[in-house]
C-alpha positions as a Markdown table, in Angstrom:
| # | Residue | x | y | z |
|---|---|---|---|---|
| 1 | Met | -21.9 | -31.3 | -8.5 |
| 2 | Pro | -23.8 | -29.5 | -5.7 |
| 3 | Lys | -21.6 | -31.2 | -3.1 |
| 4 | Asp | -18.6 | -29.8 | -4.8 |
| 5 | Asn | -20.0 | -26.3 | -4.6 |
| 6 | Val | -20.7 | -26.7 | -0.9 |
| 7 | Val | -17.1 | -27.8 | -0.3 |
| 8 | Arg | -15.8 | -24.7 | -2.2 |
| 9 | Gln | -17.9 | -22.4 | -0.2 |
| 10 | Leu | -16.8 | -24.0 | 3.0 |
| 11 | Gly | -13.2 | -23.6 | 2.0 |
| 12 | Lys | -13.7 | -20.0 | 1.2 |
| 13 | Tyr | -15.3 | -19.2 | 4.5 |
| 14 | Tyr | -12.8 | -21.3 | 6.4 |
| 15 | Gly | -10.1 | -19.0 | 5.0 |
| 16 | Val | -12.1 | -15.9 | 6.2 |
| 17 | Val | -12.1 | -17.3 | 9.7 |
| 18 | Phe | -8.3 | -17.2 | 9.9 |
| 19 | Leu | -8.0 | -13.9 | 8.1 |
| 20 | Leu | -8.5 | -11.6 | 11.1 |
| 21 | Pro | -6.3 | -13.4 | 13.6 |
| 22 | Ala | -3.6 | -13.8 | 11.0 |
| 23 | Ser | -3.7 | -10.0 | 10.3 |
| 24 | Ile | -3.6 | -9.2 | 14.0 |
| 25 | Leu | -0.7 | -11.5 | 14.6 |
| 26 | Ala | 1.2 | -10.2 | 11.6 |
| 27 | Gly | 0.8 | -6.6 | 12.8 |
| 28 | Trp | 1.9 | -7.5 | 16.3 |
| 29 | Ile | 5.0 | -9.4 | 15.0 |
| 30 | Ile | 6.0 | -6.5 | 12.8 |
| 31 | Gly | 5.6 | -4.0 | 15.6 |
| 32 | Tyr | 7.5 | -6.2 | 18.0 |
| 33 | Phe | 10.5 | -6.5 | 15.8 |
| 34 | Leu | 10.4 | -2.7 | 15.0 |
| 35 | Asp | 10.3 | -2.0 | 18.7 |
| 36 | Arg | 13.4 | -4.2 | 19.2 |
| 37 | Ile | 15.2 | -2.5 | 16.4 |
| 38 | Phe | 14.4 | 1.1 | 17.4 |
| 39 | Gly | 14.3 | 0.5 | 21.2 |
| 40 | Thr | 10.7 | 1.8 | 21.6 |
| 41 | His | 7.6 | 0.3 | 23.1 |
| 42 | Ile | 4.8 | 1.9 | 21.2 |
| 43 | Leu | 5.2 | 0.5 | 17.7 |
| 44 | Lys | 3.9 | -2.9 | 18.8 |
| 45 | Ile | 0.5 | -1.4 | 19.8 |
| 46 | Val | 0.4 | 0.8 | 16.7 |
| 47 | Phe | 1.0 | -2.1 | 14.3 |
| 48 | Leu | -1.4 | -4.3 | 16.3 |
| 49 | Phe | -4.2 | -1.7 | 15.6 |
| 50 | Leu | -3.1 | -1.5 | 12.0 |
| 51 | Gly | -3.4 | -5.3 | 11.8 |
| 52 | Val | -6.8 | -5.2 | 13.3 |
| 53 | Ala | -8.0 | -2.6 | 10.8 |
| 54 | Ala | -6.5 | -4.4 | 7.9 |
| 55 | Gly | -8.1 | -7.7 | 9.0 |
| 56 | Ile | -11.5 | -6.1 | 9.4 |
| 57 | Ile | -11.2 | -4.4 | 6.0 |
| 58 | Glu | -10.2 | -7.7 | 4.3 |
| 59 | Val | -13.0 | -9.7 | 6.0 |
| 60 | Ile | -15.5 | -7.1 | 4.8 |
| 61 | Arg | -14.1 | -7.2 | 1.4 |
| 62 | Glu | -14.2 | -11.0 | 1.2 |
| 63 | Leu | -17.7 | -11.3 | 2.5 |
| 64 | Ser | -19.0 | -8.6 | 0.2 |
| 65 | Ala | -17.4 | -10.3 | -2.7 |
| 66 | Ala | -19.1 | -13.5 | -1.6 |
| 67 | Asp | -22.5 | -11.8 | -1.4 |
| 68 | Ala | -22.0 | -10.2 | -4.9 |
| 69 | Gly | -21.4 | -13.6 | -6.4 |
| 70 | Lys | -24.8 | -14.9 | -5.2 |
């Protein structure tokens, strides 16, 4: 059983590793397409920063939930 617990923890933290880059990429993609629709060049940067902020908040939330479970 202890090995199963280690595998679960590895899976949870492996997901956290991809959380921040995925949020940044999602923000950039949304900003890119909104820039193309509206003909601007600033929304890409705005949504990139929103993606960074959302990713950091979610990583903190996941890690604090993992610490609370210990």
